[in-house]
N, C-alpha and C positions, 0 to 999 in steps of 0.2 A: 028732461035730463039736465043736470048741472054742468056736465063736462063730457066732451067727446075727444078721444085721441084717435087720430087717423095716422096709421103707420104702414109703410111698405113691408116692414118685418116685425111680426109679433110672435112671441113664443106662447103657444097654447098647448093643451094636452094633445091636440091633433098635429102638433109640429110647428114649423115656422111658416107663417102665412101673412099675406097683406090683409089687414083688418081695420075696422072702426070699432072702438070700444066705448060704450056708453056708460056713464056713471050717474047715479042719483043717490043722495043721502048717504054717501060714503061707500056704497056698494056698486059692484059691476052689475048692470041690468041688461046689457046687450053686447054681444060679440057678433058682428055682422061683416059682410064683405066690405072691402076697402071703400068702394064707391056708394055704399048705402046712404040713403038720405036720412041722417039722424039729426034731429034738431036739439040744440043745447044752448045754455047761456054762454058757454065758452067752448070753442073748437080749437084744438091744438093739432096742427099738421107737423108731424115730425120729419126731420130731414132724412134723406135716403141713406145716410151713413150711420144711422143709429138703429137699435133694436129695442122694442118695448118688452121688458121682462117682468114677470111677477116680482114683487119685492122679496128679497131673500129672507130666510128664516134661520137665525143662528141660535141653536139650543144649548150652546156651551160657552158661556161668557162669565168671567169672574169680574164683577164690577167693584168688589171690595169695599162697599159702602153700606152702612157706616163702619167706623173703626179704623179702616185703612184707606180712607178717601184720598190720601196723598198718593196712593198707588194708581187710582183711576177715578171712580165716582160716577154717579148716574148721569150727570150733565155732560161730561166729556165722553163717556162711553157711548151714549146714545147719539151724540153729534157725530162721533167717528163712525158709528154704525150707518147712519144716514148717508154720510159722505161716501160710503162704500156700497150703497145700494141695499143695505139691510134695513128692513122695516119692522121686523119683529125679533126680539131676542128673549132668551130665558136665562135668568141670572142663577149662578151656582150658589149653594148654601154656605160656602166658604170662599174667600178669606175675609169676610166681614166679621166684625165684632159687635154684637154676638152673632155666631153662626145661626143659620135658619133651621133650628132643630126642634122648635115647639111653636105653639100658636103665638105666644108672647113675642118671640124673636121675629116671627113673620110679620107681626104688626109693626114692629120697629122698622123692619126693612121697607115695608110699604109706606110708612109715614115718611121715611127718609127719601123715598123715590118720588112721591107724589109732587106734581107741579114742576118736576125737573126733567122729565123724559121726553125726548124728541121722537122716539119710535115707541111702538107697543112693547111692553115688558111683562113677562111672566116670571114665576119663581119655582125653583126646585126646593124641596125639603131635604133635610139631612137625616140619614140613618146612622146614629152613633151610639156607642154604649151608654146606658142610662137613660136613653130617650126613645127606645123602641116602642114604649107604650104611648108615645105622642104621635105615632104615625097615623092612626085613624083620625084624630082631630085635625092634623095638618091636611090630610086628604080632604076632609070635609070643608076646610078653608080654601081649597082650590089650588093647591100646589100641583105641578104637573107630574110628580113622581118623587122618588127619593134616591139621593146619591149616597154611596158608601165607598170606603177605601178598605183594602185588604192589607195595607201597610201604612206606615206613618205618612200623613197627608202633607207634611211640611209645616203645619201649624198645630200647636199643641191642643188648641180648643176644639179640634175636629178629629178625634181619635178613630182608629180603624176598628172594624168588627173582627172578632175571632171566629173560628169555625162554627161554634154553636150559635153565636149571635147572628152570623150570616144566614144560617138556616132559619132562625126565628124571624128575621126580617123578611125572608122570602115567603114564609108561610103567611105572615101578616099581609104582605103585598098581594099574595094570591087571593086571600079572603076579601081584600078591598077592591080587587080587579084594578090595581094600580100597577106601577112598574118600578123596578129597581135598576138604577143606572150605576155601573160599577167601574171604578178605577182598578183594573185587574193587573196587579203585579204581586207576586208571591213574596211575602216578607222574609221567609226563611231562606229562600234562594238568594235574595239580595243581601241578606245578612252574612252569607257565606261567600259572596262574591268579593273580588278585590276592592279594597276601600277606595273611595274617590278622593283624590288630592292632586294638586298641581295643574299645569297648563295643558297637558296632552289630552286632546279630545278622545284619542284611542283608549286612554285609561278610563275616562268617564264612561265610554260606551261599554267597556268590559264590566263596569260596576253595575250596570242595569242590563243583564243578558236577556236575550230573547226567551230563554227557558223560564224566566220569572213570569213573563207575560203568558206564555203558553200554558204553564202549569195552573196559573190563576184562572185563565179562561176555561180550561178543562174542568176545574172545580165548580165554577159558576154554572157551566152547562149541565154538569151532573146534578147539582142541586135544583136547577130549574126543571130538569126532567122529572125529578122526584116530587117537587112541590107544586108544579104547574104554574109557577110564577112567570110573569113577563119580565124579561131582563134585557138590558141594553149594555153593550160593551163600549166603553168610552175610549176615544183616541187610540184606535188600534195602530200599532207601529210594527208589529211582527207579522210578516206574511206567513210564517210557519203555522199560524193558527187558522188559516183559511180552510184547509181540509176538514178540520173538526167542526168549524162553523157550518160548512156545507152538510156534513153528516147530521148535525143537530137539527138543521132546518128540514132535512129530508125526514127526520124522525118526528117532526111536528113540534119541536121545542119552540116556544114563543121567544125568539131571539132576534134582536136587531143590533146593528154594528155601525159605528161611525169611524172615520179617520179625519185627519186635519190637513190643511194646506201645507204646513211645514214638512210633513212626512212625504208629501207628493211633489214638493218643489226643491228641497234641499237634500243633499246626500252627505253621509259621514265623511266621504273622501274629500269633499271640498271645504270642510270646516277647518279653519286655521286653528292651531294651538293658541290657547288664550282667548278665543272669541266666545266669551261666555254669553253673549247675546243669543247664541244658538242653543243654550242649555234648556232642556225641557225633559219631563219624565212622563211616560217612557221616552227614550231618546230618539233623535233622528238617526236612522240606520243606513246601511250601505245601498249603493245604486241598484244592485240586483234585487234586493228586498223591495226597494221602491217600485220597480217595474211590476213586481208581483202584486203590490197593492193596487196599482192601476188596473191590472188584470182582474183583481177582485171587484173593483168598481164595474168594469165592463161585464163581468159575469153576474152582477147583482148580489154578490155575497156581502159587500159593503153597501149599506143603505144610504148613507149621507156623508157630506163633508161639512164640518163646522169648525169654528176657529180655535176653540180652547184658548180664547184670549185670556192670558194670565200675566198682566203687566206688574211692574213694580217700579220703585224709584231707581234712578241710575246708580245710586250708591250700592243698592242691594245686588246689582248685577256684577259688582266687583271687577269692572273693566280695568281698574287701576292695577290689579295684580293678575287678572286673567286666570284665577284659580277656580276650576270647575267644582272643587270640593266645598267651597264656601259661598259660591254665587247662588242667588235665587233661581230656581228652575221654572221657566215659563216663557212663552213666546207671545209678544203683543202683535196681533195681526188682524184685529177686528175690521179695520177699514180696508184691508188689502186682500181679503180672501177671494173676492170675485176675479180681479185681474190676475192674481197669482195662479189660481186654478185654470182660468181661461188660457193663460200663456202656455202652461204645460199641456193642457188638454188638446188644444188645437194642433200642436205639433205632433201629437199622437193620433190624430185623425178623428177626435171626438168633435161633436157639434155643440152649439149653444143649448140645444134641447137637452143634451146630457147634463150640462152644467146646471141648468135649471132643475132637473130632476134631483141632482145630488144636493143642491144648495137652497132650494125653495120647497119643492113638493115633498122630498124625502124627510127633511127635518120636521116639517109641519105634520106629516103623517106620524112620525115617531113620537111627537109630543101630543098627538091627539087633537090637533087643531083642524077644525072642519071648514074654516073660512079663510085660510091662509095658504099661500104657496102656489096658486093657480090663477090664470086669467080666464075666468069663466063666470057666467051669471050666478049671482048669489054669494060670490066671494068678496072679501074686502077689496076696495079699490086701492091696492098697494102696488106701486110700480117702481121699476128702475129703468131709466132711459140710459141705455148702455151703448157706448161707441166701441165696437170690438176691434177696430183697426187703429185706434189711437194708442200711441205708446208714450211712456213716461219713465223717468228715472226716479226711484223712490228717494225722497229726502225725509229722514225721520223727523226733522224739526218742523216740517210743513204738515205733518199728520195731525188729525184732530185728537189723538190720544193725549192724555195728560202729560206723559213723560216721553221725551224724544229718544227712545231706545227701540230699535227695530232690527231684527235679523235681516229684513229686506232692504235696509239702507244701501243705496248705491246700485240696486238691482234694476234692470230694465224690465218693465212689465207691459203687457199688451192689454188694452181695454181700459176704459175709464167710465165711471158713472157720471153722466152729465146732469142728472136730476133724479130726485127720489121723492115719491108721492105716497102719502099715508092717508088712507080713506078719502081719496080724491082731492087732497090738498098738498101742495108742494111743501117739502120740508126745507125751510130756509136757515135753520139754526138760530133764528132770533127769538122765537116764541115757542116754548115746549108745547107740543100738541098730542103727545103719546098717551096711551091708555094703559092702566095696570090690569093685566089679564088674569082670569081665573080659568082653571081647567073646566072644560064643558061649556064655556060661554064664548068661545072664539073659534 
């Protein structure tokens, strides 16, 4: 073996245990009792105050590269991921230019990313009008599935699907045995909601009502039931949708659901007027809604927690005027997901095993990754050395993200990643060592 970790606390599928973990050729080859006599070229004895976790998997990241690299970029995004214990991410097909909607644009994305990534990176394809015929070729090229919007995406080059196009996309996805991942907000309801303008967060919240999310999710479920397509609901913020999700699951609809740290950590009541760093779509909702999302995680109705890292330049957040109507909507949180969720989870009585299920095993399963998200023989030797009792105050300027804008700035979080390992090698941030992933090969 090349490497052995010996740790008093290791999170495996069997729970938290004292274990020795053997690594060879970038893979986990042994999970043995702590005092097992494992011989290796290097043995690392972890301190008693840290826990060895599987590397996290974040399947919802907007790298924005190429075309809007000043918003983030592969180099800074993957450094930030590694600093937060994330060893695998899947890049969204927007807001790059070109968007990833055909084989040619996927090739551009891969060429841009090669030799720049510090963690493993896969890609989603896009399902947009005029390119639904490209889905089979993109699937063949190894994308992990296809993203669509049901309303304006925020960028003109990635338009939404209408009702007929959504059904066509689902039928194609079903034929391919692929999956459709959906930004589920109803365009008509939002078009008739009060317009967004000004500094009041309450006004912004009214402009993106829960009903828009609930209606869109109901439509997605109905089409999935009729077509047999596998569908995934992105960034669930409305707890109202949980009963219909439960009903769909009970009926055998192939449905998975994610939520994000910002919905589980922040509440509408605490967001000051003019604080546009908190603007995202769908929006951060009320405290009562948040507790029901946590219950949805506890009940298994929500499968995973991923960042929806959607950064931009400081100018686009319009902090100068604090106008929610003109500010870019998106939370930059790739580096902070683990401590943010652990901070809130432990005060609600959850354990690190729960956090690993939501942030490593769950996203890996949703994306169809067979060798990520667990500490077990045969899996990639991806690890996060996590200090759960260490606390820190977030300084946006100290994060590895390209731009120093963070809704978490000034917030005290519990837990820190002290080291991140990819395929048995520690990620230092000096030399990119990540791999570009294809569906079915990871």
